[in-house]
N, C-alpha and C positions, 0 to 999 in steps of 0.2 A: 504494500500500500504506500502511496506517496501523498504527503501532506504539503500543500503550498500555502505559505503564509505571506500575505501582501503587506503593504506598509502599515496597515492597521490590524493585522492579525486575520482572523476569520470572522466575517460578519454576514448577517442575512436576517430575513424576517423569521421570527420564531414560528415553529410548526410548518415552515416552508423549507428553507434551506438549512435552518438551524433547528435541530430537534433533540429530544433526549437521547436518541440513538447516536447523534453526533457526539454528544458529551460522553456517552458510554464508550465509544470507540477511542476518543481521545484519552480517556482514563486508562484504557488498555494499552495504547500505543506510546504515549509520552513517557511513562517510566522506562520503557525500553530505549527510547531515543535520548532522554536527558539524564536519567538516573533514578534511584529508588526513593529519594527524599525530595518531596515537592511542597511548595507553598501554594495555597489556594485562597482566592478572594473573589468577591462579586460586587456589583453595583446594585442599586435598589430595584432594578426592573423585576417585575413580578415573575417573569419566567426564570429568573436567576436561581431561585431556590430549587426548582425542578431540575435544571441543568446541573446544579451542584450535586444533588442527590444521585443523579445518573453517573456523573463523573466519579464520585466517591465509590459507588457500587463496584465499578470495574477496577478502579485504582487499588482499592483495599483488597479485592480478590487477587490482584497481582502481587500483593505483598508490599505495597507502597507505604512509606511513612509520610503521612500528610499533615502539615501544619495548616489548619483552617483558620485564616485570619478574619473570616466573616465578611461583613460589609465594610469596605475599605476603599480609599481612593487608589486609582491605578498606580501613581508614582509611589505610594506607600507600600504597595505589594512588591514593586520592583526593588525598593530599598530593603524591605524585610527579607526578600529572597536571598540577597547577599549577606545581610546581617546574621541570619540564622544558619548560614552555610548550607543552604539547600542546593540540590542539583538543578533546580529550575522552578519557575513560578507559572501559575495558570490563573489569569484574571478573566472572569466571566463578565463581559461588558460589551456594549456597542458604542461606547464613548458618547458623542454628541448626536447620534442618530435617534430618531423618534422611538417612543416607548415600545412599539411593536417589534422592534429589532433587538437582537442580542448577538453575542459572539464570544470569541476567545482570543485573548492576547497572551502570547507565550514569552517567557523570559528565560535566559540561560542563568547559570550559577552566579554570574556577575551582575545580574539585574538588568541585562541588556535585552531589548526585545528582538525576537527573531523576525526581522523585517526583510521581505523579499528573499526569504530563505526557503529551502526545501528540506524536509525531513523524510528520509527514505527508511522504511521499515520492511524487512522481509516478512511476509505473511504467508503461511502455508494454507492452501485451500482446505476448507473444512473437512472434506472427505479423506484427506491425507494426513490430518493432524493426529499426532499420538495422543494417548489418553492424558487429559489435563490434570496436572498436579496443582491443587489449589493451595495458596498460601494466604495467611491472614495478616494484612497490614494493620496499621493503627492510625488513628486520627487524634490530634490534640489541638487545643485552642492556641491562638497566637495573637496577642494584642500588639499593636504597632508601637510599642514603647520606645524602641530605638529611634524610629522615624520622628515621633513626636518630640522626644528629648533633643534630637539633633536640631530640628527647626526652631524649637522654643529657645535654644541657646544662642541664636544669632543676635548679636547686639545691634541696636539702632542708636544713632547719635542723638535723635530727638524723638519725642513721642508724637505719633500721628493720630489723627481721627480718621478711622477707616470704616467704610460701609462695604460689607461682603454680601454678594448675592451668589449663593452656591447652587441655585437652580434646582433644589430638591434632589441633588445628586449625592453620591457617597462622600464627597468632600465636606459636606455639612456636618459630618460627625467629628472631624478633627480640626478643620480650619478655624472656627471661632475660638477654640481653646488655644491653638497655637498663636494666633494673632493677638489675643488678649495677653498672652505671656510675653510677647515681644514689643508690641506697640501701645498696649494699654486700652485706649478708648475705641471699642469696636461695636458696631451695630450690624447684626446679622439678619439677612433677609432670605426667605425660602430655604432655611437651613435644616428643615426636617426632611429626611430622606423619603421620597415617594416616587415609585416607579412610573407613575403617570405624568410626572413633571408638571403639576398643576400651576405652579407659580409663574412659569414662563416656559417657552419651548426649550428642549434640551440643547438646541443649537443656539449659542449666544450671539445672535444677530443684532444689528442696530435696532431693529424694530422690536424684538422680544425684550431686549434690555430696557428700551424706552417705556414699555408698559409695566 
């Protein structure tokens, strides 16, 4: 099987080109391609929890050690992947695309995204496969403490008054906390995660920000 990752990973409409079967196959294939220790995260899209469950099902069956960071900003997962010395990271997200989309962004052990890269995995046809030996992996929680601590330690020469609009995305979990630790006076808008992105569109256009 060949997996092609574009500049933004793998994306598509949920239940169309992105399905639980997609996640299940990635959970089976990526430990072979990257290694047995993976970090996992997702954004607030409602399909994310289903894709997470499907990914974990096959990854754990393959004996993978998964650090599940839960709902987390994409850059935070990249940082955590390197910080916890994982072999790779899997972020379930479609970034700025509308709520009906979802996808997967893959990171190597350095927290670098696999952009415009191909992962080749030798896959034996089902009828020729030897009897499967099942292994039991494990999943543990992983709070982004290293990421939060690193950004919160950046010094500012003066205090700013900042208005944050996190667009109901995963950034709303950490950004207000980090900014308050560094610049002090912060007003947060649309900071509660909601996969429907009700505050404004997921794409931060001039029009959506103006509303």
